C-alpha positions as CSV (number, residue, x, y, z in Angstrom):
1,M,-24.0,-24.3,-9.9
2,K,-23.2,-27.7,-8.4
3,R,-24.5,-27.1,-4.9
4,K,-26.7,-30.1,-3.8
5,I,-30.0,-29.7,-2.1
6,S,-31.1,-32.1,0.5
7,R,-33.8,-34.6,-0.5
8,V,-36.2,-33.0,2.1
9,K,-35.7,-29.5,0.8
10,G,-35.8,-30.7,-2.8
11,R,-39.1,-32.4,-2.2
12,A,-40.5,-29.3,-0.5
13,V,-39.5,-27.1,-3.5
14,A,-40.9,-29.6,-6.0
15,R,-44.2,-29.7,-4.0
16,A,-44.3,-25.9,-3.9
17,L,-43.8,-25.7,-7.7
18,L,-46.6,-28.2,-8.2
19,D,-48.8,-26.2,-5.9
20,M,-48.1,-23.1,-7.8
21,D,-49.1,-24.8,-11.1
22,F,-52.3,-26.1,-9.4
23,Q,-53.1,-22.6,-8.1
24,W,-52.6,-21.2,-11.6
25,A,-55.2,-23.6,-12.9
26,A,-57.5,-22.8,-10.0
27,Q,-57.3,-19.0,-10.7
28,F,-57.4,-19.1,-14.5
29,G,-58.8,-22.5,-15.6
30,D,-62.4,-21.5,-15.4
31,I,-61.8,-18.9,-18.1
32,G,-59.8,-21.3,-20.3
33,L,-56.3,-19.8,-19.5
34,N,-54.8,-22.7,-17.6
35,D,-51.9,-23.0,-20.1
36,L,-48.8,-21.9,-18.3
37,N,-47.7,-19.8,-21.3
38,Y,-50.4,-17.4,-20.1
39,S,-48.6,-17.4,-16.8
40,D,-45.4,-16.3,-18.5
41,L,-47.2,-13.5,-20.3
42,F,-49.2,-12.1,-17.4
43,C,-46.3,-12.3,-14.9
44,E,-43.9,-10.6,-17.3
45,M,-46.5,-7.8,-17.8
46,W,-47.1,-7.6,-14.1
47,A,-43.4,-7.5,-13.3
48,G,-42.7,-4.9,-16.0
49,D,-42.0,-1.3,-15.3
50,Q,-44.9,0.0,-17.4
51,S,-48.7,-0.4,-17.3
52,A,-49.1,-0.9,-21.0
53,F,-46.8,-2.6,-23.5
54,P,-46.4,-2.4,-27.2
55,K,-48.4,-5.3,-28.6
56,T,-45.4,-6.7,-30.5
57,A,-43.3,-6.8,-27.2
58,L,-45.7,-9.3,-25.7
59,Y,-44.7,-12.1,-28.0
60,E,-41.3,-12.2,-26.4
61,F,-43.0,-12.8,-23.0
62,M,-44.1,-16.3,-24.1
63,P,-40.8,-18.2,-24.8
64,G,-42.5,-21.6,-24.6
65,V,-44.4,-21.1,-27.9
66,S,-43.5,-20.0,-31.4
67,R,-44.0,-16.4,-32.3
68,R,-47.0,-17.4,-34.5
69,T,-48.6,-19.1,-31.5
70,A,-47.8,-16.1,-29.2
71,V,-49.5,-13.8,-31.8
72,A,-52.6,-16.0,-31.8
73,Y,-52.7,-16.2,-28.0
74,V,-52.3,-12.5,-27.5
75,Q,-55.0,-11.7,-30.1
76,K,-57.4,-14.3,-28.4
77,L,-56.8,-12.5,-25.1
78,I,-57.6,-9.2,-26.6
79,N,-60.7,-10.5,-28.4
80,E,-62.0,-12.0,-25.2
81,G,-61.4,-8.8,-23.2
82,W,-58.6,-10.3,-20.9
83,L,-56.1,-7.8,-22.4
84,L,-57.1,-4.3,-23.3
85,E,-55.7,-2.7,-26.5
86,S,-55.4,1.0,-27.3
87,N,-53.5,3.3,-29.6
88,D,-50.1,4.7,-28.4
89,A,-50.5,8.3,-27.4
90,H,-47.3,9.3,-29.3
91,D,-47.4,6.9,-32.3
92,R,-50.8,5.9,-33.6
93,R,-49.2,3.0,-35.6
94,V,-48.3,1.3,-32.3
95,K,-51.0,-0.7,-30.3
96,C,-50.5,-0.8,-26.6
97,V,-51.8,-3.6,-24.4
98,R,-52.5,-3.8,-20.7
99,L,-54.0,-6.4,-18.3
100,S,-57.7,-6.1,-17.8
101,P,-58.8,-5.3,-14.2
102,S,-60.3,-8.8,-13.8
103,I,-57.1,-10.5,-15.0
104,A,-55.0,-8.2,-12.7
105,E,-57.2,-9.2,-9.8
106,R,-56.8,-12.9,-10.5
107,L,-53.1,-12.5,-11.0
108,E,-52.7,-10.6,-7.6
109,R,-54.4,-13.5,-5.9
110,F,-52.2,-16.0,-7.6
111,L,-49.0,-14.1,-6.8
112,A,-50.1,-13.7,-3.1
113,F,-50.6,-17.5,-2.9
114,V,-47.2,-18.1,-4.5
115,H,-45.5,-15.7,-2.2
116,H,-47.1,-17.3,0.9
117,R,-46.3,-20.8,-0.4
118,F,-42.7,-20.2,-1.1
119,A,-42.2,-18.2,2.1
120,A,-43.2,-21.4,4.0
121,L,-40.4,-23.5,2.5
122,P,-37.9,-25.0,5.0
């Protein structure tokens, strides 16, 4: 895609992206989750068509880190109660993971801000 964007529109988009990053830190920084790789994970889970995911599927939701780091991040979130883990109803060997209600609430506020912020672009 070679379509150029005007300097004014480009600046507006850049500012909106920066505001989005700042808002992530505002919503999740107080609980130590200001790393944007958590944003990738939570947004992928939120956008997915299921409420719980196989634990091993979550590692693919964090493309900015190695698989080993993604495993550690997911386990940390489970240990701290930010993600909730349970056995799969059909296969007890599979662990399913879903967002905790408090993370879902924070994520909803973040997504509402982003929607509002990007809707305001010229």
